[in-house]
Structures are given as structure tokens and as C-alpha cells.
TIPADREN-511884 format. One record per residue (C-alpha): residue number from 1; x, y negated, z negated. Coordinates in nm, 3 decimals. Each point is the difference from the previous one (the first is absolute). Example, Ala and Ser with C-alpha at 12.3 -4.5 7.8 and 13.67 -1.06 7.14 Angstrom:
BEGIN
VEXVEX    i       px       py       pz
VEXVEX    1    1.230    0.450   -0.780
VEXVEX    2    0.137   -0.344    0.066
//
This chain:
BEGIN
VEXVEX    i       px       py       pz
VEXVEX    1    0.000    0.020   -0.008
VEXVEX    2    0.159   -0.337    0.134
VEXVEX    3   -0.006   -0.318   -0.210
VEXVEX    4   -0.208   -0.291    0.210
VEXVEX    5    0.068   -0.358   -0.124
VEXVEX    6   -0.242   -0.263    0.119
VEXVEX    7    0.149   -0.367    0.026
VEXVEX    8   -0.183   -0.270   -0.064
VEXVEX    9    0.070   -0.387   -0.050
VEXVEX   10   -0.135   -0.188   -0.306
VEXVEX   11   -0.133   -0.367    0.121
VEXVEX   12    0.082   -0.258   -0.245
VEXVEX   13   -0.288   -0.196   -0.070
VEXVEX   14   -0.004   -0.335    0.186
VEXVEX   15   -0.038   -0.225   -0.350
VEXVEX   16    0.362    0.195   -0.058
VEXVEX   17    0.136   -0.092    0.339
VEXVEX   18    0.281   -0.285    0.046
VEXVEX   19   -0.195   -0.208    0.258
VEXVEX   20   -0.309   -0.013   -0.239
VEXVEX   21    0.253   -0.097   -0.247
VEXVEX   22    0.086   -0.305    0.248
VEXVEX   23   -0.346   -0.087    0.113
VEXVEX   24   -0.085   -0.034   -0.400
VEXVEX   25    0.330   -0.194   -0.057
VEXVEX   26   -0.076   -0.224    0.263
VEXVEX   27   -0.344   -0.048   -0.040
VEXVEX   28    0.064   -0.089   -0.398
VEXVEX   29    0.275   -0.226    0.156
VEXVEX   30   -0.297   -0.207    0.213
VEXVEX   31   -0.243    0.009   -0.307
VEXVEX   32    0.251   -0.129   -0.215
VEXVEX   33    0.144   -0.275    0.267
VEXVEX   34   -0.372   -0.100    0.067
VEXVEX   35   -0.082    0.005   -0.395
VEXVEX   36    0.315   -0.258   -0.079
VEXVEX   37   -0.095   -0.210    0.297
VEXVEX   38   -0.358   -0.013   -0.140
VEXVEX   39    0.145   -0.117   -0.316
VEXVEX   40    0.252   -0.243    0.148
VEXVEX   41   -0.295   -0.187    0.197
VEXVEX   42   -0.193    0.014   -0.334
VEXVEX   43    0.281   -0.168   -0.179
VEXVEX   44    0.033   -0.271    0.259
VEXVEX   45   -0.369   -0.031    0.021
VEXVEX   46    0.040   -0.097   -0.383
VEXVEX   47    0.288   -0.201    0.045
VEXVEX   48   -0.164   -0.212    0.261
VEXVEX   49   -0.302   -0.001   -0.212
VEXVEX   50    0.183   -0.168   -0.245
VEXVEX   51    0.199   -0.199    0.228
VEXVEX   52   -0.300   -0.128    0.097
VEXVEX   53   -0.134   -0.091   -0.339
VEXVEX   54    0.276   -0.153   -0.111
VEXVEX   55   -0.016   -0.216    0.281
VEXVEX   56   -0.331   -0.087   -0.017
VEXVEX   57    0.029   -0.125   -0.380
VEXVEX   58    0.302   -0.194    0.132
VEXVEX   59   -0.216   -0.151    0.277
VEXVEX   60   -0.279   -0.056   -0.293
VEXVEX   61    0.234   -0.156   -0.223
VEXVEX   62    0.171   -0.281    0.253
VEXVEX   63   -0.347   -0.045    0.136
VEXVEX   64   -0.121   -0.104   -0.345
VEXVEX   65    0.327   -0.201   -0.074
VEXVEX   66   -0.056   -0.201    0.342
VEXVEX   67   -0.397   -0.050   -0.103
VEXVEX   68    0.144   -0.130   -0.320
VEXVEX   69    0.218   -0.226    0.175
VEXVEX   70   -0.309   -0.107    0.249
VEXVEX   71   -0.149   -0.108   -0.331
VEXVEX   72    0.258   -0.151   -0.190
VEXVEX   73    0.170   -0.155    0.324
VEXVEX   74    0.264   -0.303   -0.080
VEXVEX   75   -0.266   -0.222    0.143
VEXVEX   76   -0.273    0.061   -0.243
VEXVEX   77    0.226    0.019   -0.306
VEXVEX   78    0.142   -0.358    0.149
VEXVEX   79   -0.344   -0.134    0.042
VEXVEX   80   -0.119    0.119   -0.333
VEXVEX   81    0.291   -0.145   -0.175
VEXVEX   82   -0.056   -0.369    0.185
VEXVEX   83   -0.396    0.005   -0.108
VEXVEX   84    0.113    0.057   -0.333
VEXVEX   85    0.287   -0.266    0.012
VEXVEX   86   -0.247   -0.275    0.157
VEXVEX   87   -0.235    0.060   -0.281
VEXVEX   88    0.262   -0.054   -0.252
VEXVEX   89    0.130   -0.331    0.197
VEXVEX   90   -0.346   -0.145    0.003
VEXVEX   91   -0.031    0.089   -0.412
VEXVEX   92   -0.308    0.209    0.079
VEXVEX   93    0.115    0.275   -0.252
VEXVEX   94   -0.330    0.197    0.001
VEXVEX   95    0.010    0.100    0.353
VEXVEX   96    0.372    0.080   -0.005
VEXVEX   97   -0.038    0.232   -0.296
VEXVEX   98   -0.339    0.156    0.177
VEXVEX   99    0.182    0.033    0.317
VEXVEX  100    0.303    0.134   -0.179
VEXVEX  101   -0.187    0.264   -0.181
VEXVEX  102   -0.199    0.121    0.282
VEXVEX  103    0.358    0.054    0.221
VEXVEX  104    0.144    0.168   -0.294
VEXVEX  105   -0.294    0.230   -0.014
VEXVEX  106    0.010    0.049    0.362
VEXVEX  107    0.350    0.096   -0.020
VEXVEX  108   -0.042    0.252   -0.289
VEXVEX  109   -0.275    0.158    0.217
VEXVEX  110    0.209    0.043    0.308
VEXVEX  111    0.283    0.144   -0.184
VEXVEX  112   -0.223    0.248   -0.162
VEXVEX  113   -0.201    0.098    0.303
VEXVEX  114    0.352    0.046    0.175
VEXVEX  115    0.016    0.348   -0.237
VEXVEX  116   -0.306    0.132    0.151
VEXVEX  117   -0.080    0.155    0.315
VEXVEX  118   -0.403   -0.075   -0.066
VEXVEX  119   -0.144   -0.238   -0.227
VEXVEX  120   -0.390   -0.080   -0.144
VEXVEX  121   -0.165   -0.211    0.280
VEXVEX  122   -0.067   -0.240   -0.300
VEXVEX  123    0.351   -0.037   -0.036
VEXVEX  124    0.062   -0.095    0.365
VEXVEX  125   -0.269   -0.221   -0.007
VEXVEX  126    0.108   -0.170   -0.348
VEXVEX  127    0.360   -0.064    0.186
VEXVEX  128   -0.150   -0.133    0.307
VEXVEX  129   -0.225   -0.265   -0.222
VEXVEX  130    0.313   -0.102   -0.161
VEXVEX  131    0.196   -0.041    0.335
VEXVEX  132   -0.300   -0.192    0.175
VEXVEX  133   -0.028   -0.227   -0.313
VEXVEX  134    0.364   -0.096    0.035
VEXVEX  135    0.003   -0.034    0.386
VEXVEX  136   -0.293   -0.202   -0.023
VEXVEX  137    0.148   -0.252   -0.257
VEXVEX  138    0.278   -0.074    0.255
VEXVEX  139   -0.236   -0.132    0.280
VEXVEX  140   -0.042   -0.378   -0.017
VEXVEX  141   -0.400    0.063    0.062
VEXVEX  142    0.009    0.363   -0.130
VEXVEX  143   -0.212    0.263    0.181
VEXVEX  144   -0.287    0.169   -0.105
VEXVEX  145   -0.016    0.397   -0.056
VEXVEX  146   -0.229    0.260   -0.125
VEXVEX  147    0.011    0.366   -0.081
VEXVEX  148   -0.302    0.240    0.107
VEXVEX  149   -0.006    0.325   -0.165
VEXVEX  150   -0.227    0.277    0.056
VEXVEX  151   -0.228    0.050   -0.310
VEXVEX  152    0.016    0.381    0.038
VEXVEX  153    0.369    0.010   -0.029
VEXVEX  154    0.175    0.074   -0.317
VEXVEX  155    0.297   -0.217    0.034
VEXVEX  156    0.166    0.198   -0.337
VEXVEX  157   -0.025    0.336    0.165
VEXVEX  158    0.062   -0.068    0.410
VEXVEX  159    0.395   -0.002    0.046
VEXVEX  160    0.176   -0.197    0.291
VEXVEX  161    0.387    0.015    0.103
VEXVEX  162    0.144   -0.275   -0.204
VEXVEX  163    0.101   -0.351    0.141
VEXVEX  164   -0.207    0.113    0.352
VEXVEX  165   -0.241   -0.288    0.052
VEXVEX  166    0.201   -0.279   -0.101
VEXVEX  167    0.194   -0.053    0.267
VEXVEX  168   -0.271   -0.033    0.219
VEXVEX  169   -0.142   -0.261   -0.213
VEXVEX  170    0.310   -0.192    0.032
VEXVEX  171   -0.021    0.011    0.384
VEXVEX  172   -0.346   -0.149   -0.008
VEXVEX  173    0.128   -0.298   -0.260
VEXVEX  174    0.351   -0.028    0.163
VEXVEX  175   -0.096    0.029    0.393
VEXVEX  176   -0.359   -0.090   -0.001
VEXVEX  177   -0.088   -0.239   -0.264
VEXVEX  178    0.286   -0.204   -0.049
VEXVEX  179    0.007   -0.145    0.335
VEXVEX  180   -0.372   -0.100   -0.012
VEXVEX  181   -0.131   -0.327   -0.029
VEXVEX  182   -0.329   -0.034   -0.192
VEXVEX  183   -0.181    0.275   -0.250
VEXVEX  184    0.200    0.310   -0.041
VEXVEX  185   -0.182    0.312   -0.065
VEXVEX  186    0.124    0.345   -0.097
VEXVEX  187   -0.232    0.275   -0.080
VEXVEX  188    0.112    0.394   -0.115
VEXVEX  189   -0.267    0.244    0.032
VEXVEX  190    0.038    0.346   -0.154
VEXVEX  191   -0.288    0.242    0.077
VEXVEX  192   -0.043    0.405   -0.032
VEXVEX  193   -0.044    0.150    0.328
VEXVEX  194   -0.063    0.397   -0.042
VEXVEX  195    0.361    0.126   -0.076
VEXVEX  196    0.163   -0.324    0.068
VEXVEX  197    0.054   -0.333   -0.197
VEXVEX  198   -0.049   -0.301    0.277
VEXVEX  199    0.205   -0.306   -0.107
VEXVEX  200   -0.068   -0.320    0.245
VEXVEX  201    0.247   -0.287   -0.030
VEXVEX  202   -0.212   -0.269    0.191
VEXVEX  203    0.135   -0.350    0.054
VEXVEX  204   -0.097   -0.317    0.189
VEXVEX  205    0.342   -0.100    0.132
VEXVEX  206    0.151   -0.084    0.299
VEXVEX  207    0.023    0.335    0.152
VEXVEX  208    0.293    0.254    0.088
VEXVEX  209    0.043   -0.160    0.341
VEXVEX  210    0.061   -0.349   -0.111
VEXVEX  211    0.187    0.150   -0.320
VEXVEX  212    0.247    0.167    0.259
VEXVEX  213    0.043   -0.338    0.202
VEXVEX  214    0.111   -0.159   -0.292
VEXVEX  215    0.241    0.262   -0.134
VEXVEX  216    0.163   -0.006    0.346
VEXVEX  217    0.035   -0.374   -0.008
VEXVEX  218    0.117    0.011   -0.344
VEXVEX  219    0.265    0.309    0.092
VEXVEX  220   -0.168    0.213   -0.282
VEXVEX  221   -0.031    0.395    0.046
VEXVEX  222   -0.296    0.060    0.243
VEXVEX  223   -0.131    0.249   -0.232
VEXVEX  224    0.000   -0.101   -0.368
VEXVEX  225    0.192    0.222   -0.284
VEXVEX  226   -0.299    0.103   -0.170
VEXVEX  227   -0.184    0.139    0.288
VEXVEX  228    0.348    0.189    0.123
VEXVEX  229    0.069    0.101   -0.384
VEXVEX  230   -0.358    0.134   -0.052
VEXVEX  231   -0.050    0.179    0.362
VEXVEX  232    0.327    0.234   -0.099
VEXVEX  233   -0.162    0.055   -0.319
VEXVEX  234   -0.306    0.127    0.155
VEXVEX  235    0.206    0.223    0.230
VEXVEX  236    0.133    0.152   -0.265
VEXVEX  237   -0.286    0.060   -0.218
VEXVEX  238   -0.193    0.153    0.305
VEXVEX  239    0.294    0.242    0.072
VEXVEX  240   -0.125    0.357   -0.070
VEXVEX  241   -0.329   -0.081   -0.095
VEXVEX  242   -0.331   -0.013    0.191
VEXVEX  243   -0.189   -0.263   -0.184
VEXVEX  244    0.168   -0.263    0.124
VEXVEX  245   -0.011   -0.410   -0.058
VEXVEX  246   -0.063   -0.220    0.261
VEXVEX  247    0.006   -0.343    0.079
VEXVEX  248   -0.230   -0.208    0.271
VEXVEX  249    0.057   -0.378    0.096
VEXVEX  250   -0.297   -0.215    0.126
VEXVEX  251    0.073   -0.311    0.156
VEXVEX  252   -0.317   -0.210   -0.043
VEXVEX  253   -0.097   -0.255    0.283
VEXVEX  254   -0.290   -0.222    0.056
VEXVEX  255   -0.200   -0.004    0.324
VEXVEX  256    0.272   -0.204    0.177
VEXVEX  257    0.280    0.227   -0.100
VEXVEX  258    0.112   -0.205   -0.299
VEXVEX  259    0.155    0.160   -0.291
VEXVEX  260   -0.216    0.032   -0.298
VEXVEX  261    0.281    0.197   -0.198
VEXVEX  262    0.076    0.315   -0.070
VEXVEX  263   -0.139    0.314   -0.169
VEXVEX  264    0.196    0.292   -0.100
VEXVEX  265   -0.164    0.322   -0.128
VEXVEX  266    0.167    0.284   -0.180
VEXVEX  267   -0.104    0.336   -0.048
VEXVEX  268    0.140    0.188   -0.276
VEXVEX  269   -0.110    0.341   -0.078
VEXVEX  270   -0.137    0.034   -0.377
VEXVEX  271    0.238    0.164   -0.255
//
């Protein structure tokens, strides 16, 4: 009886083959690379967000400082001190004391508001009232101004960006009423319009066209510092937000095209 041999080969399972290990290694390498790139992209996005936040905060700080400068500009200080000096020279101690008291109170309010991103509407109206009282005292004939505030508004609860309205009021006085002969009138109306605060600064001045002509004759800047500063601030405040602050200019004219003044309307989202 002869011995019989059966020859057979044992095939190694594919998961133990070198090519399988190679594929798995390649896949792991690809997965790790993709994961690494994903983590890097996340880190870059976070860094970009932080940079944007820092830049935004820097821009906001600069815009607030610019707004302070627009309110506490050298001309305003110079004119205010000259008015106080005039009262002292005429020995009108009562007016000098009253003016100095209002001037110091306004200065304190402005410095306090400069530390806040937003303030109560009541504070804004208080500062505007002091500013108008001081400016009206400087005019030889003065000017008439009045506030009209929506009775439904709680000025203690509604907030607005600090020092936002005043530069437009300053423009109405400096470029509209200052050059007007006769009665000078300024009206500030603040009303609630759904989710917006509508602020209207209405003057009966010489109008923007005539003001621009006088500025060019006097070789002044075509656009006032206050307007430029506030527009830059609006751009910063409106960045990365859907509820934007907007401003509309209306040049008032009669039937013959003669200027009757300027109306500026600010639309401020309630907060």
C-alpha cells in the first residue's frame, strides 16, 4: 500500500496581507491629513473671528473717541469760554454762573457717556438740551428749539448708541441756522415706529446747497467733520448686523425751489 500525499495551499486572509495593510495605512494617513486640515481650518476661523472682534472693538473705540471730538471740538470750547468771559466782562455774574454750570455739566455727561456703548434715551435728551441751551446763548438773536418726544416712549428703558444724535444737531446749527437772517428754528422729534426709533432734526436754515457754497468760499471742508465722523461710526455700528441704523436727508424747498431748511431723519433699531 503506497502512501498518498495531498498537496494544498493555505491562502492567507486578505486582512493579513501586506497590500491590505498598505491600503489601511494609506487610508489612515488620508483620514489623519483631512482631520489635521479640518482642525487647522477651524483654528484659522477662530483666529479670524478673534481678529475681527478685536478690529471691531478697536473701530468702535476710535469711532466713540471721534464722536467725543465732534462734540468737544476746540471751536465749541473756544466759543463757550468766550461767552463766559463776555458775561464776566459785562459783570453779569448770574448769567456767567449759569452758563458755566451748564457747560461743566455737559462736559461731565459727555465724558461719562464716552465710556458706554449705549445710553438711555433720557440721557441723550438731557445732553442735547444742555448743548442747545449753550449754543442758543451764543447767538446774538438766539434761536428757538423744541423737543417732541413720543408719549408712548419710556426714555428710561429705550437705549441708543452714545453720542449719536448730537453731531446732526450741530450741523443744523452750524451750517443751517448760523447763516440765516431772521427767525431761527430747530425742532427735534423722537417717535417710535414699530421696532425703530425715528429721530428727526428739522431746521429752517439756509439749506445744504447754500451751506456748501459758503464752505467752498470760506475754503472749509466740503463735508463737516461731524458728518464724516458719524458716518464712519454708523458704518462700524452696522457691521455684522441685520438691524442697521440709517440716515435720510431731505432738502426742504418752496414752490419756487428756494431753500426752506434741512430735515435729517435717523432710524435707530430699538434696544
